[in-house]
C-alpha positions as a printed NumPy array, in Angstrom:
array([[  0.169,  -0.005,  -0.056],
       [  1.182,   3.427,  -1.063],
       [ -0.089,   7.051,   0.651],
       [  0.28 ,  10.071,  -1.168],
       [ -0.066,  13.447,   0.254],
       [ -0.618,  16.193,  -1.41 ],
       [  0.321,  20.246,   0.087],
       [  0.698,  23.397,  -1.327],
       [ -2.027,  24.496,  -2.573],
       [ -4.428,  27.682,  -1.954],
       [ -5.554,  30.958,  -3.049],
       [ -3.757,  32.72 ,  -5.64 ],
       [ -3.946,  35.717,  -7.913],
       [ -4.34 ,  35.179, -11.652],
       [ -1.085,  35.197, -12.554],
       [  0.89 ,  34.047,  -9.757],
       [  2.215,  31.147,  -9.06 ],
       [  2.346,  28.087,  -6.201],
       [  3.977,  25.527,  -6.282],
       [  2.94 ,  21.633,  -5.213],
       [  4.287,  18.894,  -3.914],
       [  3.078,  15.003,  -3.631],
       [  4.817,  12.938,  -1.025],
       [  4.998,   9.438,  -0.792],
       [  4.737,   6.655,   1.606],
       [  7.722,   4.701,  -0.03 ],
       [ 10.131,   4.7  ,  -3.29 ],
       [  8.732,   6.316,  -6.307],
       [ 11.36 ,   4.804,  -7.991],
       [  9.034,   1.354,  -8.844],
       [  6.759,   3.795, -10.53 ],
       [  5.958,   3.673, -14.072],
       [  5.051,   7.294, -13.846],
       [  3.597,   9.76 , -11.426],
       [  1.148,  11.609, -12.786],
       [ -1.227,  15.269, -11.565],
       [ -4.572,  15.758, -12.183],
       [ -6.984,  18.316, -11.703],
       [-10.993,  18.194, -11.597],
       [-12.992,  21.74 , -11.492],
       [-16.651,  21.918, -10.515],
       [-18.855,  19.638, -12.485],
       [-16.126,  18.566, -14.756],
       [-14.372,  16.024, -14.698],
       [-10.889,  14.615, -13.683],
       [ -8.111,  15.351, -16.507],
       [ -4.976,  14.788, -16.285],
       [ -2.261,  17.911, -15.995],
       [  1.245,  16.698, -16.216],
       [  3.532,  13.58 , -16.601],
       [  6.728,  12.084, -15.54 ],
       [  8.082,   8.336, -16.497],
       [ 10.324,   6.791, -14.009],
       [ 12.693,   7.838, -16.616],
       [ 12.713,  11.184, -16.57 ],
       [ 10.354,  12.083, -19.485],
       [  7.641,  15.011, -19.522],
       [  4.812,  15.058, -20.906],
       [  1.176,  17.987, -20.52 ],
       [ -2.122,  19.261, -20.88 ],
       [ -1.73 ,  21.6  , -23.831],
       [ -3.596,  24.358, -21.405],
       [ -0.592,  24.312, -18.668],
       [  2.085,  24.13 , -21.224],
       [  4.565,  26.803, -20.6  ],
       [  3.507,  27.566, -17.731],
       [  3.922,  24.486, -15.02 ],
       [  6.334,  22.522, -14.899],
       [  6.505,  18.931, -13.2  ],
       [  9.624,  17.615, -11.604],
       [ 10.904,  14.292,  -8.982],
       [ 12.806,  13.67 ,  -6.219],
       [ 13.461,  10.649,  -5.52 ],
       [ 15.392,  10.661,  -2.873],
       [ 12.358,  12.615,  -1.154],
       [  9.946,  10.079,  -2.735],
       [  7.983,  13.606,  -3.845],
       [  7.123,  14.668,  -6.692],
       [  6.447,  18.649,  -7.338],
       [  4.161,  20.873,  -9.695],
       [  5.248,  24.665, -10.233],
       [  2.783,  26.294, -11.512],
       [  3.569,  29.569, -12.75 ],
       [  1.301,  32.298, -14.971],
       [ -1.744,  31.029, -13.339],
       [ -5.618,  31.936, -14.53 ],
       [ -9.041,  31.69 , -13.391],
       [ -9.773,  28.388, -15.23 ],
       [ -6.511,  26.455, -13.267],
       [ -9.033,  26.169, -10.469],
       [ -9.823,  22.262,  -9.79 ],
       [ -8.6  ,  19.942,  -7.412],
       [ -5.063,  18.619,  -7.899],
       [ -4.679,  14.937,  -6.893],
       [ -1.539,  13.297,  -7.739],
       [ -1.225,   9.763,  -8.833],
       [  0.813,   7.119,  -9.153],
       [  0.881,   4.632, -11.901],
       [  2.407,   1.278, -10.287],
       [  2.515,  -2.615, -12.309],
       [ -0.716,  -3.964, -10.874],
       [ -2.478,  -0.486,  -9.586],
       [ -2.795,   3.142,  -9.437],
       [ -3.216,   5.313,  -6.083],
       [ -4.378,   8.366,  -5.678],
       [ -4.22 ,  11.037,  -3.657],
       [ -6.998,  13.317,  -1.341],
       [ -6.117,  16.626,  -3.56 ],
       [ -5.408,  20.101,  -3.146],
       [ -7.221,  22.894,  -3.673],
       [ -6.312,  25.431,  -6.106],
       [ -7.985,  28.584,  -5.974],
       [ -7.006,  31.385,  -8.483],
       [ -8.595,  34.193,  -8.113],
       [ -8.887,  38.335,  -7.856]])
């Protein structure tokens, strides 16, 4: 069993920045990929950014050039640096770990972009 704990969410003005963290209870090196998703009220959960075990990254078109995903294997932590935030980035952000047999999810952290 793996626990994922997200942190770093909050209220920020448009154009501002936040850094989300996802701390895992064990090594993240065994997962194929670590992924950030987000879900706004009334919407489906959408993929935001992915980082594979080899360090390859991928992003949703809506966040390319603004968000950066990274990982620190020594700390068992994945980060999502979010810059130039927009009101439409408002959502609950979830961390996901893709394992060989199953996925694991965190509880989510709220990000609100508003003036």
